[in-house]
mmCIF entry with sequence, helices, sheets and N, C-alpha, C, O atoms, coordinates in Angstrom:
data_MODEL
# 
_entry.id   MODEL 
# 
_entity.id                         1 
_entity.type                       polymer 
_entity.pdbx_number_of_molecules   1 
# 
_entity_poly.entity_id                      1 
_entity_poly.type                           'polypeptide(L)' 
_entity_poly.nstd_linkage                   no 
_entity_poly.nstd_monomer                   no 
_entity_poly.pdbx_seq_one_letter_code       
;(UNK)(UNK)(UNK)(UNK)(UNK)(UNK)(UNK)(UNK)(UNK)(UNK)(UNK)(UNK)(UNK)(UNK)(UNK)(UNK)
(UNK)(UNK)(UNK)(UNK)(UNK)(UNK)(UNK)(UNK)(UNK)(UNK)(UNK)(UNK)(UNK)(UNK)(UNK)(UNK)
(UNK)(UNK)(UNK)(UNK)(UNK)(UNK)(UNK)(UNK)(UNK)(UNK)(UNK)(UNK)(UNK)(UNK)(UNK)(UNK)
;
_entity_poly.pdbx_seq_one_letter_code_can   XXXXXXXXXXXXXXXXXXXXXXXXXXXXXXXXXXXXXXXXXXXXXXXX 
_entity_poly.pdbx_strand_id                 A 
# 
loop_
_entity_poly_seq.entity_id 
_entity_poly_seq.num 
_entity_poly_seq.mon_id 
_entity_poly_seq.hetero 
1 1  UNK n 
1 2  UNK n 
1 3  UNK n 
1 4  UNK n 
1 5  UNK n 
1 6  UNK n 
1 7  UNK n 
1 8  UNK n 
1 9  UNK n 
1 10 UNK n 
1 11 UNK n 
1 12 UNK n 
1 13 UNK n 
1 14 UNK n 
1 15 UNK n 
1 16 UNK n 
1 17 UNK n 
1 18 UNK n 
1 19 UNK n 
1 20 UNK n 
1 21 UNK n 
1 22 UNK n 
1 23 UNK n 
1 24 UNK n 
1 25 UNK n 
1 26 UNK n 
1 27 UNK n 
1 28 UNK n 
1 29 UNK n 
1 30 UNK n 
1 31 UNK n 
1 32 UNK n 
1 33 UNK n 
1 34 UNK n 
1 35 UNK n 
1 36 UNK n 
1 37 UNK n 
1 38 UNK n 
1 39 UNK n 
1 40 UNK n 
1 41 UNK n 
1 42 UNK n 
1 43 UNK n 
1 44 UNK n 
1 45 UNK n 
1 46 UNK n 
1 47 UNK n 
1 48 UNK n 
# 
_struct_asym.id          A 
_struct_asym.entity_id   1 
# 
loop_
_struct_conf.conf_type_id 
_struct_conf.id 
_struct_conf.pdbx_PDB_helix_id 
_struct_conf.beg_label_comp_id 
_struct_conf.beg_label_asym_id 
_struct_conf.beg_label_seq_id 
_struct_conf.pdbx_beg_PDB_ins_code 
_struct_conf.end_label_comp_id 
_struct_conf.end_label_asym_id 
_struct_conf.end_label_seq_id 
_struct_conf.pdbx_end_PDB_ins_code 
_struct_conf.beg_auth_comp_id 
_struct_conf.beg_auth_asym_id 
_struct_conf.beg_auth_seq_id 
_struct_conf.end_auth_comp_id 
_struct_conf.end_auth_asym_id 
_struct_conf.end_auth_seq_id 
_struct_conf.pdbx_PDB_helix_class 
_struct_conf.details 
_struct_conf.pdbx_PDB_helix_length 
HELX_P HELX_P1 AA1 UNK A 5  ? UNK A 8  ? UNK A 5  UNK A 8  1 ? 4  
HELX_P HELX_P2 AA2 UNK A 14 ? UNK A 18 ? UNK A 14 UNK A 18 1 ? 5  
HELX_P HELX_P3 AA3 UNK A 22 ? UNK A 41 ? UNK A 22 UNK A 41 1 ? 20 
# 
_struct_conf_type.id          HELX_P 
_struct_conf_type.criteria    ? 
_struct_conf_type.reference   ? 
# 
loop_
_atom_site.group_PDB 
_atom_site.id 
_atom_site.type_symbol 
_atom_site.label_atom_id 
_atom_site.label_alt_id 
_atom_site.label_comp_id 
_atom_site.label_asym_id 
_atom_site.label_entity_id 
_atom_site.label_seq_id 
_atom_site.pdbx_PDB_ins_code 
_atom_site.Cartn_x 
_atom_site.Cartn_y 
_atom_site.Cartn_z 
_atom_site.occupancy 
_atom_site.B_iso_or_equiv 
_atom_site.pdbx_formal_charge 
_atom_site.auth_seq_id 
_atom_site.auth_comp_id 
_atom_site.auth_asym_id 
_atom_site.auth_atom_id 
_atom_site.pdbx_PDB_model_num 
ATOM 1   N N  . UNK A 1 1  ? 20.719 24.001 65.564 1.00 0.00 ? 1  UNK A N  1 
ATOM 2   C CA . UNK A 1 1  ? 20.225 24.555 66.810 1.00 0.00 ? 1  UNK A CA 1 
ATOM 3   C C  . UNK A 1 1  ? 18.946 25.336 66.527 1.00 0.00 ? 1  UNK A C  1 
ATOM 4   O O  . UNK A 1 1  ? 18.901 26.136 65.593 1.00 0.00 ? 1  UNK A O  1 
ATOM 5   N N  . UNK A 1 2  ? 17.914 25.110 67.322 1.00 0.00 ? 2  UNK A N  1 
ATOM 6   C CA . UNK A 1 2  ? 16.644 25.795 67.144 1.00 0.00 ? 2  UNK A CA 1 
ATOM 7   C C  . UNK A 1 2  ? 16.700 27.218 67.692 1.00 0.00 ? 2  UNK A C  1 
ATOM 8   O O  . UNK A 1 2  ? 17.401 27.505 68.662 1.00 0.00 ? 2  UNK A O  1 
ATOM 9   N N  . UNK A 1 3  ? 15.953 28.084 67.054 1.00 0.00 ? 3  UNK A N  1 
ATOM 10  C CA . UNK A 1 3  ? 15.805 29.450 67.532 1.00 0.00 ? 3  UNK A CA 1 
ATOM 11  C C  . UNK A 1 3  ? 14.632 29.528 68.482 1.00 0.00 ? 3  UNK A C  1 
ATOM 12  O O  . UNK A 1 3  ? 13.719 28.704 68.422 1.00 0.00 ? 3  UNK A O  1 
ATOM 13  N N  . UNK A 1 4  ? 14.652 30.503 69.349 1.00 0.00 ? 4  UNK A N  1 
ATOM 14  C CA . UNK A 1 4  ? 13.502 30.789 70.202 1.00 0.00 ? 4  UNK A CA 1 
ATOM 15  C C  . UNK A 1 4  ? 13.082 32.229 69.939 1.00 0.00 ? 4  UNK A C  1 
ATOM 16  O O  . UNK A 1 4  ? 13.799 32.979 69.277 1.00 0.00 ? 4  UNK A O  1 
ATOM 17  N N  . UNK A 1 5  ? 11.937 32.607 70.452 1.00 0.00 ? 5  UNK A N  1 
ATOM 18  C CA . UNK A 1 5  ? 11.460 33.974 70.283 1.00 0.00 ? 5  UNK A CA 1 
ATOM 19  C C  . UNK A 1 5  ? 12.481 34.959 70.843 1.00 0.00 ? 5  UNK A C  1 
ATOM 20  O O  . UNK A 1 5  ? 12.684 36.034 70.279 1.00 0.00 ? 5  UNK A O  1 
ATOM 21  N N  . UNK A 1 6  ? 13.116 34.597 71.939 1.00 0.00 ? 6  UNK A N  1 
ATOM 22  C CA . UNK A 1 6  ? 14.123 35.467 72.550 1.00 0.00 ? 6  UNK A CA 1 
ATOM 23  C C  . UNK A 1 6  ? 15.297 35.733 71.604 1.00 0.00 ? 6  UNK A C  1 
ATOM 24  O O  . UNK A 1 6  ? 15.925 36.789 71.681 1.00 0.00 ? 6  UNK A O  1 
ATOM 25  N N  . UNK A 1 7  ? 15.592 34.798 70.727 1.00 0.00 ? 7  UNK A N  1 
ATOM 26  C CA . UNK A 1 7  ? 16.691 34.975 69.781 1.00 0.00 ? 7  UNK A CA 1 
ATOM 27  C C  . UNK A 1 7  ? 16.393 36.039 68.727 1.00 0.00 ? 7  UNK A C  1 
ATOM 28  O O  . UNK A 1 7  ? 17.315 36.647 68.184 1.00 0.00 ? 7  UNK A O  1 
ATOM 29  N N  . UNK A 1 8  ? 15.127 36.265 68.437 1.00 0.00 ? 8  UNK A N  1 
ATOM 30  C CA . UNK A 1 8  ? 14.763 37.225 67.395 1.00 0.00 ? 8  UNK A CA 1 
ATOM 31  C C  . UNK A 1 8  ? 14.061 38.466 67.946 1.00 0.00 ? 8  UNK A C  1 
ATOM 32  O O  . UNK A 1 8  ? 13.705 39.366 67.185 1.00 0.00 ? 8  UNK A O  1 
ATOM 33  N N  . UNK A 1 9  ? 13.863 38.517 69.241 1.00 0.00 ? 9  UNK A N  1 
ATOM 34  C CA . UNK A 1 9  ? 13.176 39.654 69.860 1.00 0.00 ? 9  UNK A CA 1 
ATOM 35  C C  . UNK A 1 9  ? 14.123 40.840 70.041 1.00 0.00 ? 9  UNK A C  1 
ATOM 36  O O  . UNK A 1 9  ? 15.331 40.675 70.213 1.00 0.00 ? 9  UNK A O  1 
ATOM 37  N N  . UNK A 1 10 ? 13.545 42.022 69.998 1.00 0.00 ? 10 UNK A N  1 
ATOM 38  C CA . UNK A 1 10 ? 14.281 43.264 70.232 1.00 0.00 ? 10 UNK A CA 1 
ATOM 39  C C  . UNK A 1 10 ? 13.589 43.974 71.390 1.00 0.00 ? 10 UNK A C  1 
ATOM 40  O O  . UNK A 1 10 ? 12.371 44.157 71.378 1.00 0.00 ? 10 UNK A O  1 
ATOM 41  N N  . UNK A 1 11 ? 14.358 44.366 72.371 1.00 0.00 ? 11 UNK A N  1 
ATOM 42  C CA . UNK A 1 11 ? 13.779 45.015 73.544 1.00 0.00 ? 11 UNK A CA 1 
ATOM 43  C C  . UNK A 1 11 ? 14.347 46.415 73.711 1.00 0.00 ? 11 UNK A C  1 
ATOM 44  O O  . UNK A 1 11 ? 15.509 46.670 73.392 1.00 0.00 ? 11 UNK A O  1 
ATOM 45  N N  . UNK A 1 12 ? 13.517 47.313 74.213 1.00 0.00 ? 12 UNK A N  1 
ATOM 46  C CA . UNK A 1 12 ? 13.923 48.684 74.476 1.00 0.00 ? 12 UNK A CA 1 
ATOM 47  C C  . UNK A 1 12 ? 13.761 48.993 75.962 1.00 0.00 ? 12 UNK A C  1 
ATOM 48  O O  . UNK A 1 12 ? 12.871 48.456 76.622 1.00 0.00 ? 12 UNK A O  1 
ATOM 49  N N  . UNK A 1 13 ? 14.621 49.856 76.478 1.00 0.00 ? 13 UNK A N  1 
ATOM 50  C CA . UNK A 1 13 ? 14.413 50.365 77.826 1.00 0.00 ? 13 UNK A CA 1 
ATOM 51  C C  . UNK A 1 13 ? 13.266 51.374 77.759 1.00 0.00 ? 13 UNK A C  1 
ATOM 52  O O  . UNK A 1 13 ? 12.865 51.781 76.669 1.00 0.00 ? 13 UNK A O  1 
ATOM 53  N N  . UNK A 1 14 ? 12.741 51.776 78.902 1.00 0.00 ? 14 UNK A N  1 
ATOM 54  C CA . UNK A 1 14 ? 11.682 52.796 78.920 1.00 0.00 ? 14 UNK A CA 1 
ATOM 55  C C  . UNK A 1 14 ? 12.176 54.091 78.277 1.00 0.00 ? 14 UNK A C  1 
ATOM 56  O O  . UNK A 1 14 ? 11.439 54.763 77.555 1.00 0.00 ? 14 UNK A O  1 
ATOM 57  N N  . UNK A 1 15 ? 13.410 54.420 78.546 1.00 0.00 ? 15 UNK A N  1 
ATOM 58  C CA . UNK A 1 15 ? 13.974 55.647 77.980 1.00 0.00 ? 15 UNK A CA 1 
ATOM 59  C C  . UNK A 1 15 ? 14.068 55.551 76.455 1.00 0.00 ? 15 UNK A C  1 
ATOM 60  O O  . UNK A 1 15 ? 13.681 56.477 75.741 1.00 0.00 ? 15 UNK A O  1 
ATOM 61  N N  . UNK A 1 16 ? 14.586 54.423 75.967 1.00 0.00 ? 16 UNK A N  1 
ATOM 62  C CA . UNK A 1 16 ? 14.688 54.228 74.516 1.00 0.00 ? 16 UNK A CA 1 
ATOM 63  C C  . UNK A 1 16 ? 13.297 54.262 73.875 1.00 0.00 ? 16 UNK A C  1 
ATOM 64  O O  . UNK A 1 16 ? 13.101 54.886 72.832 1.00 0.00 ? 16 UNK A O  1 
ATOM 65  N N  . UNK A 1 17 ? 12.342 53.588 74.506 1.00 0.00 ? 17 UNK A N  1 
ATOM 66  C CA . UNK A 1 17 ? 10.973 53.532 73.990 1.00 0.00 ? 17 UNK A CA 1 
ATOM 67  C C  . UNK A 1 17 ? 10.387 54.941 73.909 1.00 0.00 ? 17 UNK A C  1 
ATOM 68  O O  . UNK A 1 17 ? 9.660  55.268 72.971 1.00 0.00 ? 17 UNK A O  1 
ATOM 69  N N  . UNK A 1 18 ? 10.709 55.758 74.889 1.00 0.00 ? 18 UNK A N  1 
ATOM 70  C CA . UNK A 1 18 ? 10.209 57.126 74.916 1.00 0.00 ? 18 UNK A CA 1 
ATOM 71  C C  . UNK A 1 18 ? 10.739 57.986 73.778 1.00 0.00 ? 18 UNK A C  1 
ATOM 72  O O  . UNK A 1 18 ? 10.120 58.988 73.422 1.00 0.00 ? 18 UNK A O  1 
ATOM 73  N N  . UNK A 1 19 ? 11.858 57.615 73.212 1.00 0.00 ? 19 UNK A N  1 
ATOM 74  C CA . UNK A 1 19 ? 12.441 58.381 72.103 1.00 0.00 ? 19 UNK A CA 1 
ATOM 75  C C  . UNK A 1 19 ? 11.873 57.983 70.743 1.00 0.00 ? 19 UNK A C  1 
ATOM 76  O O  . UNK A 1 19 ? 12.127 58.657 69.745 1.00 0.00 ? 19 UNK A O  1 
ATOM 77  N N  . UNK A 1 20 ? 11.101 56.887 70.698 1.00 0.00 ? 20 UNK A N  1 
ATOM 78  C CA . UNK A 1 20 ? 10.509 56.447 69.428 1.00 0.00 ? 20 UNK A CA 1 
ATOM 79  C C  . UNK A 1 20 ? 9.235  57.238 69.146 1.00 0.00 ? 20 UNK A C  1 
ATOM 80  O O  . UNK A 1 20 ? 8.489  57.570 70.067 1.00 0.00 ? 20 UNK A O  1 
ATOM 81  N N  . UNK A 1 21 ? 8.990  57.540 67.872 1.00 0.00 ? 21 UNK A N  1 
ATOM 82  C CA . UNK A 1 21 ? 7.715  58.164 67.530 1.00 0.00 ? 21 UNK A CA 1 
ATOM 83  C C  . UNK A 1 21 ? 6.681  57.057 67.304 1.00 0.00 ? 21 UNK A C  1 
ATOM 84  O O  . UNK A 1 21 ? 7.017  55.873 67.334 1.00 0.00 ? 21 UNK A O  1 
ATOM 85  N N  . UNK A 1 22 ? 5.432  57.447 67.080 1.00 0.00 ? 22 UNK A N  1 
ATOM 86  C CA . UNK A 1 22 ? 4.355  56.449 66.983 1.00 0.00 ? 22 UNK A CA 1 
ATOM 87  C C  . UNK A 1 22 ? 4.536  55.526 65.796 1.00 0.00 ? 22 UNK A C  1 
ATOM 88  O O  . UNK A 1 22 ? 4.192  54.347 65.877 1.00 0.00 ? 22 UNK A O  1 
ATOM 89  N N  . UNK A 1 23 ? 5.073  56.039 64.688 1.00 0.00 ? 23 UNK A N  1 
ATOM 90  C CA . UNK A 1 23 ? 5.296  55.180 63.517 1.00 0.00 ? 23 UNK A CA 1 
ATOM 91  C C  . UNK A 1 23 ? 6.336  54.108 63.825 1.00 0.00 ? 23 UNK A C  1 
ATOM 92  O O  . UNK A 1 23 ? 6.191  52.965 63.391 1.00 0.00 ? 23 UNK A O  1 
ATOM 93  N N  . UNK A 1 24 ? 7.368  54.457 64.560 1.00 0.00 ? 24 UNK A N  1 
ATOM 94  C CA . UNK A 1 24 ? 8.403  53.481 64.933 1.00 0.00 ? 24 UNK A CA 1 
ATOM 95  C C  . UNK A 1 24 ? 7.844  52.445 65.898 1.00 0.00 ? 24 UNK A C  1 
ATOM 96  O O  . UNK A 1 24 ? 8.177  51.263 65.809 1.00 0.00 ? 24 UNK A O  1 
ATOM 97  N N  . UNK A 1 25 ? 6.994  52.886 66.820 1.00 0.00 ? 25 UNK A N  1 
ATOM 98  C CA . UNK A 1 25 ? 6.375  51.954 67.767 1.00 0.00 ? 25 UNK A CA 1 
ATOM 99  C C  . UNK A 1 25 ? 5.438  50.997 67.042 1.00 0.00 ? 25 UNK A C  1 
ATOM 100 O O  . UNK A 1 25 ? 5.393  49.809 67.360 1.00 0.00 ? 25 UNK A O  1 
ATOM 101 N N  . UNK A 1 26 ? 4.690  51.510 66.070 1.00 0.00 ? 26 UNK A N  1 
ATOM 102 C CA . UNK A 1 26 ? 3.810  50.654 65.273 1.00 0.00 ? 26 UNK A CA 1 
ATOM 103 C C  . UNK A 1 26 ? 4.613  49.637 64.472 1.00 0.00 ? 26 UNK A C  1 
ATOM 104 O O  . UNK A 1 26 ? 4.239  48.466 64.400 1.00 0.00 ? 26 UNK A O  1 
ATOM 105 N N  . UNK A 1 27 ? 5.711  50.076 63.871 1.00 0.00 ? 27 UNK A N  1 
ATOM 106 C CA . UNK A 1 27 ? 6.571  49.169 63.116 1.00 0.00 ? 27 UNK A CA 1 
ATOM 107 C C  . UNK A 1 27 ? 7.143  48.086 64.025 1.00 0.00 ? 27 UNK A C  1 
ATOM 108 O O  . UNK A 1 27 ? 7.179  46.914 63.652 1.00 0.00 ? 27 UNK A O  1 
ATOM 109 N N  . UNK A 1 28 ? 7.588  48.478 65.216 1.00 0.00 ? 28 UNK A N  1 
ATOM 110 C CA . UNK A 1 28 ? 8.119  47.517 66.195 1.00 0.00 ? 28 UNK A CA 1 
ATOM 111 C C  . UNK A 1 28 ? 7.070  46.457 66.512 1.00 0.00 ? 28 UNK A C  1 
ATOM 112 O O  . UNK A 1 28 ? 7.360  45.261 66.503 1.00 0.00 ? 28 UNK A O  1 
ATOM 113 N N  . UNK A 1 29 ? 5.857  46.905 66.790 1.00 0.00 ? 29 UNK A N  1 
ATOM 114 C CA . UNK A 1 29 ? 4.768  45.975 67.113 1.00 0.00 ? 29 UNK A CA 1 
ATOM 115 C C  . UNK A 1 29 ? 4.519  45.018 65.958 1.00 0.00 ? 29 UNK A C  1 
ATOM 116 O O  . UNK A 1 29 ? 4.393  43.811 66.160 1.00 0.00 ? 29 UNK A O  1 
ATOM 117 N N  . UNK A 1 30 ? 4.447  45.560 64.747 1.00 0.00 ? 30 UNK A N  1 
ATOM 118 C CA . UNK A 1 30 ? 4.174  44.729 63.576 1.00 0.00 ? 30 UNK A CA 1 
ATOM 119 C C  . UNK A 1 30 ? 5.275  43.692 63.361 1.00 0.00 ? 30 UNK A C  1 
ATOM 120 O O  . UNK A 1 30 ? 4.979  42.532 63.076 1.00 0.00 ? 30 UNK A O  1 
ATOM 121 N N  . UNK A 1 31 ? 6.523  44.089 63.492 1.00 0.00 ? 31 UNK A N  1 
ATOM 122 C CA . UNK A 1 31 ? 7.643  43.169 63.288 1.00 0.00 ? 31 UNK A CA 1 
ATOM 123 C C  . UNK A 1 31 ? 7.660  42.088 64.369 1.00 0.00 ? 31 UNK A C  1 
ATOM 124 O O  . UNK A 1 31 ? 7.879  40.914 64.070 1.00 0.00 ? 31 UNK A O  1 
ATOM 125 N N  . UNK A 1 32 ? 7.430  42.480 65.617 1.00 0.00 ? 32 UNK A N  1 
ATOM 126 C CA . UNK A 1 32 ? 7.429  41.498 66.700 1.00 0.00 ? 32 UNK A CA 1 
ATOM 127 C C  . UNK A 1 32 ? 6.286  40.497 66.527 1.00 0.00 ? 32 UNK A C  1 
ATOM 128 O O  . UNK A 1 32 ? 6.467  39.303 66.766 1.00 0.00 ? 32 UNK A O  1 
ATOM 129 N N  . UNK A 1 33 ? 5.109  40.978 66.112 1.00 0.00 ? 33 UNK A N  1 
ATOM 130 C CA . UNK A 1 33 ? 3.985  40.068 65.877 1.00 0.00 ? 33 UNK A CA 1 
ATOM 131 C C  . UNK A 1 33 ? 4.276  39.123 64.713 1.00 0.00 ? 33 UNK A C  1 
ATOM 132 O O  . UNK A 1 33 ? 3.947  37.938 64.774 1.00 0.00 ? 33 UNK A O  1 
ATOM 133 N N  . UNK A 1 34 ? 4.890  39.646 63.657 1.00 0.00 ? 34 UNK A N  1 
ATOM 134 C CA . UNK A 1 34 ? 5.247  38.793 62.520 1.00 0.00 ? 34 UNK A CA 1 
ATOM 135 C C  . UNK A 1 34 ? 6.262  37.729 62.941 1.00 0.00 ? 34 UNK A C  1 
ATOM 136 O O  . UNK A 1 34 ? 6.137  36.567 62.554 1.00 0.00 ? 34 UNK A O  1 
ATOM 137 N N  . UNK A 1 35 ? 7.259  38.117 63.726 1.00 0.00 ? 35 UNK A N  1 
ATOM 138 C CA . UNK A 1 35 ? 8.236  37.145 64.222 1.00 0.00 ? 35 UNK A CA 1 
ATOM 139 C C  . UNK A 1 35 ? 7.553  36.068 65.059 1.00 0.00 ? 35 UNK A C  1 
ATOM 140 O O  . UNK A 1 35 ? 7.843  34.881 64.912 1.00 0.00 ? 35 UNK A O  1 
ATOM 141 N N  . UNK A 1 36 ? 6.654  36.483 65.927 1.00 0.00 ? 36 UNK A N  1 
ATOM 142 C CA . UNK A 1 36 ? 5.938  35.543 66.784 1.00 0.00 ? 36 UNK A CA 1 
ATOM 143 C C  . UNK A 1 36 ? 5.113  34.568 65.946 1.00 0.00 ? 36 UNK A C  1 
ATOM 144 O O  . UNK A 1 36 ? 5.143  33.359 66.177 1.00 0.00 ? 36 UNK A O  1 
ATOM 145 N N  . UNK A 1 37 ? 4.384  35.099 64.981 1.00 0.00 ? 37 UNK A N  1 
ATOM 146 C CA . UNK A 1 37 ? 3.566  34.234 64.117 1.00 0.00 ? 37 UNK A CA 1 
ATOM 147 C C  . UNK A 1 37 ? 4.431  33.248 63.345 1.00 0.00 ? 37 UNK A C  1 
ATOM 148 O O  . UNK A 1 37 ? 4.078  32.077 63.210 1.00 0.00 ? 37 UNK A O  1 
ATOM 149 N N  . UNK A 1 38 ? 5.560  33.723 62.842 1.00 0.00 ? 38 UNK A N  1 
ATOM 150 C CA . UNK A 1 38 ? 6.460  32.837 62.101 1.00 0.00 ? 38 UNK A CA 1 
ATOM 151 C C  . UNK A 1 38 ? 7.000  31.723 62.992 1.00 0.00 ? 38 UNK A C  1 
ATOM 152 O O  . UNK A 1 38 ? 7.118  30.578 62.553 1.00 0.00 ? 38 UNK A O  1 
ATOM 153 N N  . UNK A 1 39 ? 7.324  32.048 64.227 1.00 0.00 ? 39 UNK A N  1 
ATOM 154 C CA . UNK A 1 39 ? 7.820  31.031 65.161 1.00 0.00 ? 39 UNK A CA 1 
ATOM 155 C C  . UNK A 1 39 ? 6.739  29.974 65.402 1.00 0.00 ? 39 UNK A C  1 
ATOM 156 O O  . UNK A 1 39 ? 7.031  28.779 65.430 1.00 0.00 ? 39 UNK A O  1 
ATOM 157 N N  . UNK A 1 40 ? 5.505  30.415 65.574 1.00 0.00 ? 40 UNK A N  1 
ATOM 158 C CA . UNK A 1 40 ? 4.386  29.490 65.795 1.00 0.00 ? 40 UNK A CA 1 
ATOM 159 C C  . UNK A 1 40 ? 4.193  28.595 64.567 1.00 0.00 ? 40 UNK A C  1 
ATOM 160 O O  . UNK A 1 40 ? 4.051  27.379 64.694 1.00 0.00 ? 40 UNK A O  1 
ATOM 161 N N  . UNK A 1 41 ? 4.189  29.206 63.379 1.00 0.00 ? 41 UNK A N  1 
ATOM 162 C CA . UNK A 1 41 ? 4.003  28.434 62.147 1.00 0.00 ? 41 UNK A CA 1 
ATOM 163 C C  . UNK A 1 41 ? 5.092  27.386 61.953 1.00 0.00 ? 41 UNK A C  1 
ATOM 164 O O  . UNK A 1 41 ? 4.830  26.309 61.417 1.00 0.00 ? 41 UNK A O  1 
ATOM 165 N N  . UNK A 1 42 ? 6.300  27.691 62.381 1.00 0.00 ? 42 UNK A N  1 
ATOM 166 C CA . UNK A 1 42 ? 7.400  26.760 62.245 1.00 0.00 ? 42 UNK A CA 1 
ATOM 167 C C  . UNK A 1 42 ? 7.450  25.733 63.385 1.00 0.00 ? 42 UNK A C  1 
ATOM 168 O O  . UNK A 1 42 ? 8.255  24.802 63.362 1.00 0.00 ? 42 UNK A O  1 
ATOM 169 N N  . UNK A 1 43 ? 6.571  25.921 64.381 1.00 0.00 ? 43 UNK A N  1 
ATOM 170 C CA . UNK A 1 43 ? 6.525  25.006 65.505 1.00 0.00 ? 43 UNK A CA 1 
ATOM 171 C C  . UNK A 1 43 ? 7.704  25.159 66.457 1.00 0.00 ? 43 UNK A C  1 
ATOM 172 O O  . UNK A 1 43 ? 8.056  24.229 67.182 1.00 0.00 ? 43 UNK A O  1 
ATOM 173 N N  . UNK A 1 44 ? 8.315  26.355 66.446 1.00 0.00 ? 44 UNK A N  1 
ATOM 174 C CA . UNK A 1 44 ? 9.463  26.597 67.307 1.00 0.00 ? 44 UNK A CA 1 
ATOM 175 C C  . UNK A 1 44 ? 9.013  27.163 68.651 1.00 0.00 ? 44 UNK A C  1 
ATOM 176 O O  . UNK A 1 44 ? 7.930  27.738 68.752 1.00 0.00 ? 44 UNK A O  1 
ATOM 177 N N  . UNK A 1 45 ? 9.841  27.002 69.683 1.00 0.00 ? 45 UNK A N  1 
ATOM 178 C CA . UNK A 1 45 ? 9.497  27.552 70.994 1.00 0.00 ? 45 UNK A CA 1 
ATOM 179 C C  . UNK A 1 45 ? 9.282  29.066 70.896 1.00 0.00 ? 45 UNK A C  1 
ATOM 180 O O  . UNK A 1 45 ? 10.068 29.771 70.264 1.00 0.00 ? 45 UNK A O  1 
ATOM 181 N N  . UNK A 1 46 ? 8.230  29.547 71.514 1.00 0.00 ? 46 UNK A N  1 
ATOM 182 C CA . UNK A 1 46 ? 7.946  30.979 71.451 1.00 0.00 ? 46 UNK A CA 1 
ATOM 183 C C  . UNK A 1 46 ? 7.358  31.454 72.759 1.00 0.00 ? 46 UNK A C  1 
ATOM 184 O O  . UNK A 1 46 ? 6.771  30.687 73.522 1.00 0.00 ? 46 UNK A O  1 
ATOM 185 N N  . UNK A 1 47 ? 7.530  32.718 72.991 1.00 0.00 ? 47 UNK A N  1 
ATOM 186 C CA . UNK A 1 47 ? 6.971  33.347 74.189 1.00 0.00 ? 47 UNK A CA 1 
ATOM 187 C C  . UNK A 1 47 ? 6.635  34.786 73.813 1.00 0.00 ? 47 UNK A C  1 
ATOM 188 O O  . UNK A 1 47 ? 7.531  35.548 73.449 1.00 0.00 ? 47 UNK A O  1 
ATOM 189 N N  . UNK A 1 48 ? 5.365  35.175 73.893 1.00 0.00 ? 48 UNK A N  1 
ATOM 190 C CA . UNK A 1 48 ? 5.006  36.541 73.497 1.00 0.00 ? 48 UNK A CA 1 
ATOM 191 C C  . UNK A 1 48 ? 5.572  37.594 74.439 1.00 0.00 ? 48 UNK A C  1 
ATOM 192 O O  . UNK A 1 48 ? 5.353  38.788 74.234 1.00 0.00 ? 48 UNK A O  1 
# 
């Protein structure tokens, strides 16, 4: 079974996002971008 971006994505509510510090938000962005790039490289369905 193929994975999609939704299978590896992590989402936060506005409240949860508000509790993260800037380093955590930067890490989240970096990880999500890396996941997206990996999905593209593998030719799997993706949605930013």
